[in-house]
N, C-alpha and C positions, 0 to 999 in steps of 0.2 A: 282575702287571698284567693279563694276559690273562684270568685267572680272575675278577678283579673286573669286567672289561668284560663277560664272559659272564654273570655274575650280574646285572649291571645290565640287560643286554639281556633276560634271562629275566624279570626283574621288570617291565620295561616291556611286554613281550609279554603277560604275564598281565593287567596293568592295562588294556591296550588291548583285549584280548579281553573282559574283564568289561564295559568300557564299551560295546563293540559289542553284546554280548549283551543288556545292559539296554536299549539303544536299539532293538534289533530287537524285543524283547518289547513295548516301549511303542509301537513303530510298527506292528507287524503283529498283535499280540494283539487289538486291537479289531476286526479283521476277523471274528473268531469271533462277534461280536454284530451284524454288519451284515446286514440282510435281503437285500441284493443278493448279497453273497458267499455267504451261506448257501444261497440258491436255486441259485447256480452249483454249489456243492458237492453239493447234492441231485441236481441234474441229472447231473453228471459221475459220481457214485458209482452212480446208477441205470444209467448207460450202461456202467459197468465190470462190474456184477454178472453180466450174462449171459455176458460174456467169461470170467470166472472159472468160472462154472458149466459151461462147455464145455471147459475146459482138461483135458488128459489127466491121469488119476490117476497115471500113471507118468512124468510129465514131470520138470521140473527141481526139483520140491519133494519133500520126504519125504512118505510116505503120511499121517503124522499132520498135517503142515502143510497138505497138500492138503485133507484133511477139514475142518480149521479154516477154510481159505479158502473152501471150497464152502459150509460152514454159514453163514458170514458173508454170502456172496453171496445165498443163499436167503433169509435173514432180511431182508437189505436190499431184495431184490426185492419182498418182501411189504409192507415199510414203510420206504421210503427216508428219510422225515423223521426216523425214530427214530435214524438214524446220523449226522445232520448234525453234532451237537456233537462227537463223537469224531473224525470225519474233519476237520472244520474245525480242531480243536486241533492235529492232526498236520500239516495242510497249511500252517499259518502258520509252521512251522519249516522248510519245504522250500524249497530254492534256486529252484525253478521259480516260487514265489510271491514270495519275498523278493528275488530277483535280477532281476526284470522291470522295475524302475524305481519311480518314486514312485507311491504309491497315488493313486487318483482318488476324487472325491466326499468326503462327510463322514459320520461316524457319526451326528451329530445329524439329518441329513436322511435317514438310512437308505440312503445311496448309496455308502458306503465300499466300495471294491473294489480288487483288484490289477489291474494292466494285463496280467497273464499271459493268454495266449490259452487257449481251451478245450483245445486240444491240449496245452499245457504243464500245465494242471491235470489232464488225463487221465493224463499221464505221472507226475505227482506222486502221484495216487491209486493208480495201478498200483504205484508204488514203495513205498507205505505199506501196501498191502493186507495183506501178511503180518503186519506189526507190529500193525495194528488187529485182525486175526483172532486174534492171540495166539500166533503161531509163535515159539518160543523159539530154535530153531536151524534153519538152512536152508542147504543147500549154495550 
């Protein structure tokens, strides 16, 4: 009886997670196309690039990861708009964006946005930087 209950609970959990994932992608995915959100992403990533460029090469990242992070920062500093798509795609999966409450505005009006503060978006960008840079492993 306990094994059946566990199996049913596991199936329910999987179904619930699939439902939540689909809802999250349908709810937050459109942010990647919103001019308001995209401008915020461009601003925040441009704000983070100099921070990454000045981080210590012997800091908490491997040398290879630090190089990738710095290369991304330099490229982004030269052309912030070129990296909006990739960062926006990563940010719409981040809890700082998805956990802030209901979205505001509409995609049709070009005003769709997250209620997340700029500080929350900056934290999200910082947490995604190594991934976007292509770091495979990092301590």
